[in-house]
C-alpha positions in Angstrom: 5.5 6.7 2.5 8.2 6.3 5.0 5.7 4.4 7.2 5.5 1.7 4.5 9.2 1.4 4.4 9.3 1.0 8.2 6.6 -1.6 8.1 8.5 -3.5 5.4 11.7 -3.3 7.5 9.8 -4.7 10.5 8.4 -7.5 8.5 11.6 -8.6 6.6 14.5 -7.6 8.9 14.0 -10.5 11.4 14.1 -13.0 8.5 17.3 -11.5 7.1 19.0 -11.6 10.5 17.9 -15.2 11.2 19.0 -16.3 7.7 22.5 -14.8 8.3 22.7 -16.4 11.8 21.3 -19.7 10.6 18.3 -19.7 12.9 14.6 -20.7 12.6 13.2 -18.9 9.6 9.6 -19.8 10.6 10.0 -18.1 14.0 11.5 -15.1 12.3 8.5 -14.9 9.9 6.2 -14.9 12.9 8.4 -12.3 14.7 8.3 -10.0 11.7 4.5 -10.2 11.4 4.1 -9.6 15.1 6.3 -6.6 15.0 4.2 -5.1 12.2 1.0 -5.6 14.2 2.6 -4.3 17.3 3.8 -1.1 15.5 0.4 -0.5 13.9 -1.3 -1.2 17.2 0.7 1.7 18.8 -0.5 4.0 16.1 -4.1 3.5 17.2 -3.1 5.0 20.6 -0.6 7.6 19.6 -2.5 9.0 16.5 -6.1 8.1 17.5 -7.7 11.2 16.0 -5.8 10.9 12.7 -6.8 7.3 12.4 -10.4 8.1 13.2 -10.4 10.3 10.1 -9.8 7.1 8.0 -13.4 6.0 8.9 -16.5 7.3 7.1 -18.6 9.7 9.2 -21.5 7.3 9.2 -19.5 4.9 11.5 -20.4 5.7 15.1 -18.0 6.0 18.0 -15.0 6.2 15.7 -12.5 7.1 18.5 -13.6 4.0 20.5 -13.4 1.8 17.4 -9.9 2.9 16.7 -8.8 2.2 20.3 -10.6 -1.2 20.2 -8.9 -2.1 16.9 -5.6 -1.1 18.4 -6.2 -3.5 21.3 -7.1 -6.2 18.8 -4.0 -5.6 16.8 -1.9 -5.8 19.9 -3.6 -9.0 20.9 -3.1 -10.3 17.4 0.7 -9.6 17.6 0.9 -11.6 20.9 -1.2 -14.4 19.4 1.1 -14.6 16.3 4.1 -15.1 18.6 2.3 -17.4 21.1 0.6 -19.8 18.7 3.0 -21.0 15.9 1.3 -22.5 12.9 -2.1 -21.7 14.4 -4.7 -22.0 11.7 -7.3 -19.9 13.6 -4.8 -17.1 14.3 -3.7 -17.1 10.7 -7.3 -17.0 9.3 -8.2 -14.2 11.8 -5.1 -12.2 10.7 -5.9 -12.5 7.0 -9.6 -11.7 7.7 -8.6 -8.6 9.7 -6.3 -7.4 6.9 -9.1 -7.8 4.3 -11.6 -6.2 6.7 -9.6 -3.0 7.2 -8.5 -2.4 3.6 -11.6 -0.5 2.7 -10.6 2.1 5.3 -7.4 2.6 3.4 -9.3 3.1 0.2 -11.6 5.6 1.8 -8.7 7.4 3.4 -6.8 7.6 0.1 -9.9 8.9 -1.8 -10.4 11.5 1.0 -6.7 12.3 1.1 -6.6 11.8 4.9 -3.3 13.2 6.3 -2.2 10.0 7.9 0.2 7.3 6.9 0.6 8.4 3.3 -3.1 8.6 2.4 -2.7 12.3 1.6 -1.1 11.2 -1.6 -4.6 10.3 -2.8 -5.7 7.2 -4.7 -2.2 6.7 -6.1 -1.1 5.8 -2.6 -3.1 2.6 -3.1 -0.6 1.5 -5.7 1.8 1.1 -2.8 -0.6 0.2 0.0 -2.5 -2.6 -1.9 0.7 -4.6 -2.7 1.8 -4.2 1.0 -1.6 -5.5 2.1 -1.3 -8.4 -0.3 2.3 -9.1 1.0 1.0 -9.2 4.6 -1.7 -11.6 3.6 0.8 -13.8 1.7 3.3 -13.6 4.5 0.6 -14.7 7.0 -0.4 -17.6 4.7 3.2 -18.7 4.3 4.2 -18.6 7.9 0.9 -19.5 9.6 -1.4 -21.5 7.3 0.8 -23.3 4.7 1.6 -26.9 5.5 5.1 -27.9 4.4 
């Protein structure tokens, strides 16, 4: 569960710092989201085997898929920073978050020993709200028109 706390810190800390310093809150929101995706991208390369266990055995080339999704998350982090208020990047980010959530459900049901999933289905009581927060954060900072 500490991973969830770390992700929350990455997401929110830039906004708090910017608020205190009187900077651009929109940029801080993008930075927080990019930090989250940068951190999760690293996990794909550092803990590839553990992450592959989050996929059902029927999915072929799991190791390659984890590496490819790590590259995608890294590219997404860069795109979030590079393209402020980009509707396509925002839609892709939300789509990706929705697409990967079933892997979290599968991993929690199987109690995969990675990222808190070993807690079982009760972990989804924390993970689902985090996923929803990331979707809402993306909407707020990338898709919402003031």
